[in-house]
C-alpha positions, 0 to 999 in steps of 0.5 A: 126220595131221600133214604130217610124219608118215608111216604107221607113223611113231613117235608123236611127237605122243604124246611131245610131248603127254607133254612138254608135260604134264610141263612144265606140271606143273612150271611150266617153259618150253622152247625148242629149237635145231635144225639137222638137224631144221630146225623139225620138233621145234618143229612137233611141240611146237606141234602139241599144243593148249596148247603156248603155255603152256610153249613159248618158241620155237625157233631153226633154226640150220642154219649154223655161223655162226648156231650161233656168233653166235646160240647162242654155240657156241664158234667154235673148236669149230665150226672144228676139229670141225665142227657135228656133235658132242655138245659143239656140241649141248650148247652149242646147248641151253644157248644157246637157254635163254639166248637165249629165256629158257627153263627147258629147252633142247633141241637137235639136230644131225647129218647127215640125208643123203643125203651125208656131212658133216663127214666123218660118215656120214648118220644121225650125230646128237646131241641134247642137253637142258639143265635145272637145271644147266650140264652138258647131257645129251647123246646120240650116236645112229646113226639108220638110214633115209632123210633123212626117217626120220633127221629124224623119229627125231631128233625122237623121241629129242630128246623122249625125252631132254627128258622123261627129263632133267626127270624125273631132275633133279626133286630139284635 
């Protein structure tokens, strides 16, 4: 069992496997920009044998200045609203596509806990996926559980959003 999986945890291995296969079938590449998941999403993807066929890389942008300088998240947005919001997640997804030259960008940002941040309660999460157009798909989530559970479920929702986004925009 992978070290980030706990007994009874969600099947992120299966979700990552499904996403990798979908990307392979469509000859697409993927890159991720992570904040609260801190590399867990990237690890879930690279745990799949053959992920190197489609995975360009990941950026752990934990600090707002890294989000701004590396991923081109709007500095005024970060200053005014903080790093945990849907617009930031969307800009992270777009930015990582550009920086790493990928077809698909997936991003996570949120408050894992145990304490509030940016005036938001633990479990406040945003995931985004950018592919085939400049308007990323963004999901706001309220995730229950401890820090590890929030991070794990965020990976689950990010993988699901990427899969759904690619399938919904196939005709573009």
